[in-house]
N, C-alpha and C positions, 0 to 999 in steps of 0.2 A: 501684881499680878496682870495688869494691862500688858506690861512688857513682856511676860511670858506668853502671853495670847499673840502677841504681835511677831514675837520670834516664831512660834509654831505656825503661824500663818506663812511667814516669809519661807520656812522650810518646805511647807506644802506647795507654795508657788513655784519654789526653785525646782522641786522635784518633777513637777508637772511641766515645767519648761524644758527640763533635761529629757523627759520622755517624748516630747513631740519631735524633735529632730530623728529620734531613733525609729519612731514609727514612719515618719515621712521618708526617712532614707533607707528603708528596707530594701534589701537586694531585690533587684529588678527580676521579672519574670524571664526564664531561659528564652532564648531565640527559638523560634520555630525551625523545625528541621527542613532542609531543602535538598532536593535531589537534581543531579545533573547528568546529562548523557555526554559521551565522547566517543569518537570513532577513530579508527586507525585501520588502513588497508594495507596489506604487503602480500604480494604474490598471490593475489586472487582470494584472499581470506580477509573478511572484515571483523574485526573486533570490537564490539560495543561494549563499553564499560560505564557502569551505573555507580556513581559515588555520591556522597552526601555530606552536609555540614550540620553541625549543632544537633547530632544524635544524642539523646539521653535514655539510657537503658534500653538500647534497640535488642530486642530479644528474637523478633521475627519479622518477616516482611511478605507482602504479596504485591506483584507487579503485573501489570498488563501492559504490552507493547504491540505496536502495529508495524510491519515491514512490507517490503515489495517482494511476493514470492516469485514473480517472474524473473527476478534479478538475484534473489538471495534465497539460500537454502541454509536452514539452522543445523550446524553441526554438532555443537555441544553447548551446554549451559552449566555454570557453576557459581558458587558464592565463595568470597574470601573468608566469611565468618565460619565458625565452629558450629557443628551441628547437622542437621538433616536437610538436604535439599530435595524438594519435590520435583521430579523431572518436568521439564517444559511441556506444556500442551498446547499445539498448535491447532487452530481452527480458522482456515481461510488465511486472512493476512494478519491474524492476531495470535500472540503468544501470551500464554499466561505462566508466570514463573514465581515459585514461592520458596522459602527456606525458613528454618526454625531451629533455634537452640533446643536442647533437651535436658530435662532435669531441673532442679531447683537452684539455678544459677542466675546471676545478674547479667543483664544485657550490656552491649557494648556502649561506650559514650565517647562523643568526640566527632572528629571529621575524618572518614575513610571511605574507601571502596566497598560495595556490597554484594556486587554480581558482574560476571563477565559472560556475554553471548557471543559465540563465534559463528559467523556465517561463511558459507562459501558462494563465490560469486558465480553465477550460472548464466548471466546475462549483461550485456552492456548498458550504459545509461546511469543517469544519476539515481541514486537510491535514497530513500528516506526512511529513518527509523522514528517512531513516535512514542513517547511514553505517555499512555493515556490515563493510567490510574495507578496510584501506590498507596497501600495501607501499611503502616509501621506498628507494631505490637510491642509493648515493654513486658517486663518480667511478671508484672501484675496482670497481664492479659488485658490493659487498656489500650485501645487502638487510637491512632493518630493519622490524620491526612496531612502529608507534607507539602510544601509548595514544589512545584515541579517546573524545571526547564525542560519543556517538552520535547523538542525534536532536534535531530541532527541529520545532515546530509553527507553522503559519500559520493564525490564526484567521480563520474565514469562515462561522461557523455562524449563529445567530439574528439576522436583520436585515442580514446581511452582503451578501445578495443579494436584491433586490426583483423577482420574477418579473413581467413586463409583461403577461402573457396569462392571468391566473387570478382577476383581480378579478370577483366575482360568480359565479364557477363554483361548482358544487354541491360540489366537492372541495377548495375553496380552504383550508379550516381544515386538512384533512388534508395537503395538499401543503406548507402552511407547517411543519407540525409533523414531517413527514417530512425535510424539508430541514434543519430545526434539529437534528434527531437525527442527520444526516449520512447516512443510508442511500440518498438519491437526490439528484440535483443537477440543474441545468438546463443550458441550452446557452449558448455563449459570447455570444449575443446577448441574455441575460438572459430568455430564454423557458423555460418549462417544458414547453409541447406537451402539455397534459393529454390530448388526444383522439388523440395519436399511437399507434399500436398498438406493442405490446412484443414483443421476439423471445425466443426461450427463453433464450439468453445473457444478455440484459439482466434477465429476471425471476429467473434464478438469483443474479444479482449483488445485486439488490435484496433477495432473500431471505436471502441468505448474510450481507449487511451488517446487515439489520434484526435477524436472529435470533442473529447473532454465531456463525455455525456455525464450528466448529474447521476447520482445514486437513485437506485430504484427500491422497491420494496421486496418483501420476502417471496421466493419463487413457489409456484404452485403447480407445476407440471408434474404429470403423473410418474415421471421417472427422476424427479429432484434428488432423491437418495444416490442416483447413479452419476449425477454431475459432480465433477470434481471441485473440491472446496475453493481451491484458488480461483476457478472461473465463476463461481456463484456470482460475486459482485459486478463482475462485467456483464454477464447475461442479464443479470437483473437490471442494469442501467441500460442495455439494450431493448429489453422488453418495455421498460418505462418510457423510452423514446419511441416506441412503436417500430422500432427498426426490425425486429423479429417477433415471430410467434411460434407456438408449437404446430405439430402435425394434427391431423383430424382426430387422432386418438390421445390428444393432450400431451404428447410426449416431446420433448426437445431434442433429444439424440444427440448430445454434446459431443461424443466421440465420433460422430459420422463426419466423413470428408464432405465438405461444402462445395456445391457446384458453381459455376460461373454465373448461372442465371439465379441462384439463390444469393450470391454475393451482390449482383446487380440490385436485386430488390433490397437488401439490408442497406446498401449504401444509399440509395435514393431515398428511402425512408427517412434515414436518419439525418441526412443532410438537406431534406426537403427539396429535392432537385427534380420534382415531377415536371414533366414536359406537358405544354399546353395543346401540343399538336399530336395527333393520332397518326395512323398510317404505318407504313412498312418501316422497318429498320434498316434495310437496304443490303442485309447480308445475305450471301449465297445460300446459306443454310437456314434461311427465314423459316421454312416449314418445321424445323426441329425445335425452335423456340416455342414453349408451352404458351397457351393463351394467357395464363395467369401472369406469365413473366414478360410479355411483350412490351407492356407500359413501361416497366421499369428498365429495360434493355433500351428502349427508345428514348428513354429521359436520360439515361446515363450517356448514351451516344450524343444526344443533342447537346448536353452539358460539357462534352468533351473530356470526359473522364475515363471512357473505356473505349478500346479500339478493338478489331477483331484480330484473328490470327491470321496465318497465310492462306491464300486463295479467298481472302475476303470472307472467311468464315468466323461466325462468334462462337462456336461450339459451346452451346449453352450447358450442355450435360457433361462437359469435361470438369475433372476436379481441380480447384483453385489450387495454384502454387503459392509458395510465400513470396516469391518474386513478383507475381501478378498482383498478389494482395497489396504489398508494399506500394506498387506502382500506381494502383487504383486510388488508394488512401492519400499518396502524396498529391496526385491530380485534384483530388477533393480539396485538400488544404490549400494548395496553389490557387484553386479558383475561388476559394472563399476569401483568401487574402486580397485578391484583386478587387 
C-alpha cells in the first residue's frame, strides 16, 4: 500500500513538473505595432507613405499629421487597405486622415503600408512632416496607440529651386539667402515675384519664421474668422512677441497690404532694436512719417537694417514689396549674428 501511495505521489509530482515549463514557456505577447513615415519627391510632388509593422487585426486607423502649408499643398490622400476612406481634413498646418474597413470582416495582420498622402510643392526650402498622433482599431473595436517614428524631412533648401524672375534684381542675393534659410519661398511656377506687395499676414509669417519666434496663444481679434488658417500660427507668434497688434477696432486685417512704416514697427518690436536716441530720422520726407512710427523708423535706421529709397525718402506709406521684406529680415539676421 505504501508502494502504491509512493507511486501515486511520484506521478503527481511528475505531472506538476511537466506543467511548469508549459506555463513558463507560454507564447510571448505580440510585439506592439509601430508606424513609420517615408518621403519621396519627384518633379515637384512629394509622396508621404505611412507604413507599419506588427499589425494585429487592423480594421481602422485615425492619423494626425502636421506639414508646412507655405511649401506644401495636399493633393490627395488614400489608403492601401480595403474599405472606406474618410477625406482628409486640413486645419492650419494639421491634417486629420482616417480609414476603416466595413462589415463583419477581420482586420489585416502583419507589416504593410496603410496610407499615402501626395503633396504639391508650392515653395522652396526644406519641408518637415510630423506624425503627431495615431490610433489603431481592431475588428472588435478595441483601440491601440502604436509607437511612432514621428517625422521626416524633404530637402529643398539651397539650390533646390532656381527662381526665374530674380536675375539681376537688386535684392537677388538676399532672396537667395532667405530661400536657403527657409523663411521665404516662391510660387509653384518657380517665380519669386520680388516686386509683389506683401500682406500683413504674409509679413507676420516671414518675420516669425526668420526670427524663429515661439508659439503664441489663440487669437482674439474681432476678425479672427477672416484670417487664413495657414497664417494663424504665425500671427499668433508675432502677437505673443509683441511685434504686432490690432487696429483700434480690434481687427487684424490679415489680407491688407503692409506699409513700410508698419513693417519697421514690427521688426523693431520683434528684434527689440529700440534706439535710445530720439530726434529726426534724417529722411527728406520726415513729415510724412506718422508720429507713432518715428521711434520705430529711427530705431531701424540706427540699427542699420533699413535704408531709404531714392532722393533720401523713406516713403513710410508705400506698400512693402517681397524684395524689401526679405532684405530687411536678412539685415536683422546678419546684425543678430554679429
